[in-house]
C-alpha positions in Angstrom: 32.3 47.0 6.6 35.5 48.6 5.3 35.2 51.1 2.5 36.4 49.9 -0.9 39.8 51.3 -1.9 39.6 51.6 -5.7 42.7 51.0 -7.8 44.3 53.8 -9.8 43.2 54.0 -13.4 46.7 53.3 -14.6 48.4 50.6 -12.6 51.1 48.0 -12.8 50.0 44.5 -13.9 51.8 41.2 -14.1 50.4 38.4 -16.3 51.5 34.7 -16.3 50.1 31.3 -17.2 49.7 28.2 -15.1 48.5 24.6 -15.7 45.9 23.4 -13.3 43.3 20.6 -13.2 44.5 18.7 -16.2 42.9 21.1 -18.7 44.2 21.2 -22.3 44.8 24.9 -22.0 46.6 26.8 -19.3 45.0 29.4 -17.0 46.0 33.0 -17.6 46.4 35.0 -14.4 46.8 38.8 -14.3 47.6 40.6 -11.0 47.0 44.4 -10.6 48.8 46.5 -8.0 48.2 49.6 -6.1 50.9 52.3 -6.4 52.4 51.2 -3.1 52.9 47.6 -4.3 49.9 46.0 -2.6 47.9 43.5 -4.7 44.5 45.0 -5.6 43.0 42.7 -8.3 43.2 39.3 -9.9 41.9 38.1 -13.2 41.9 34.4 -14.0 40.8 32.8 -17.3 41.0 29.2 -18.2 39.3 26.6 -20.3 37.1 27.4 -23.2 34.8 30.4 -23.1 31.4 29.4 -21.6 32.8 26.4 -19.8 31.9 26.1 -16.1 35.6 26.0 -15.1 36.3 29.3 -16.9 33.3 30.9 -15.2 34.3 29.6 -11.7 37.9 30.9 -12.1 36.7 34.3 -13.4 34.1 34.7 -10.6 36.6 33.6 -7.9 39.1 36.2 -9.1 36.4 38.9 -9.0 35.4 38.0 -5.5 39.1 37.9 -4.4 39.6 41.3 -6.1 36.7 42.8 -4.2 38.0 41.3 -0.9 41.5 42.8 -1.5 39.9 46.2 -2.3 38.1 46.0 1.0 41.2 45.2 3.0 41.3 41.4 3.1 44.9 40.2 2.8 46.3 37.4 0.6 47.3 35.7 3.8 43.7 35.7 5.1 42.5 34.2 1.8 45.3 31.6 2.0 43.8 30.3 5.3 40.2 30.4 4.0 40.6 28.3 0.8 39.6 24.7 0.5 42.6 22.3 0.9 43.1 18.5 0.8 44.6 16.4 3.5 48.1 17.4 2.4 47.2 21.1 2.8 47.3 21.6 -1.0 44.8 24.1 -2.5 42.0 22.5 -4.5 41.1 25.3 -6.9 43.0 27.4 -9.3 42.2 30.5 -7.2 43.8 28.7 -4.2 46.9 28.0 -6.2 47.2 31.6 -7.3 46.6 32.9 -3.7 49.3 30.5 -2.3 51.7 31.7 -5.0 51.2 35.4 -4.3 51.8 35.1 -0.5 54.8 37.3 0.3 54.3 39.6 -2.7 51.8 41.9 -1.0 54.1 44.6 0.0 57.1 44.5 -2.3 58.1 47.9 -3.5 56.7 48.4 -7.0 60.0 49.3 -8.7 61.6 46.2 -7.1 59.0 43.7 -8.4 59.2 42.3 -11.8 57.4 39.6 -13.9 60.5 37.4 -13.7 60.2 37.2 -9.9 56.6 36.1 -10.2 57.4 33.7 -13.0 60.1 32.0 -10.8 57.6 31.8 -7.9 54.7 30.5 -10.0 56.3 28.3 -12.6 56.9 25.5 -13.3 53.7 24.2 -11.9 52.8 20.5 -12.1 49.8 19.7 -14.3 48.4 17.2 -11.7 47.8 19.3 -8.7 49.0 22.9 -9.4 51.5 23.0 -6.5 54.3 25.5 -6.5 57.7 24.2 -7.4 59.5 26.6 -5.0 59.4 26.0 -1.3 58.8 28.7 1.2 62.4 29.1 2.3 63.5 29.7 -1.3 60.6 32.2 -1.8 61.6 34.1 1.3 65.2 34.4 0.2 64.1 35.5 -3.3 61.8 38.1 -1.8 64.4 39.5 0.5 66.9 39.7 -2.4 64.4 41.7 -4.5 63.9 44.2 -1.7 67.6 44.9 -1.4 
């Protein structure tokens, strides 16, 4: 087993909201980064406190955070999540993981909340799919790194 790489006490964090699963309230997602720009933690809240959907989202984010801190990549998680026959993620964690692909190694000073917001939103309420296709995301990521 790989040793856990803890995050620095003070770290960059991006927060955004997304609609998923037809809930009356959006999910709030926070992404914490290592100093080198790698994603090191996720927090997801959604639904009302105490509801099962909120517990599942929070626990999924904790497990994803532990995996990231033990060296598992976002790309590996992307391939492991449950998908439907159209290859769409079936959980809010899957939607977040799909949206964060490509942001794992962006230089911290080049990354900003606006870039994540463009990548993550708008999201359709029905299935939580990203509104930006992979080619647009790649071009956007390359532009940020210049």
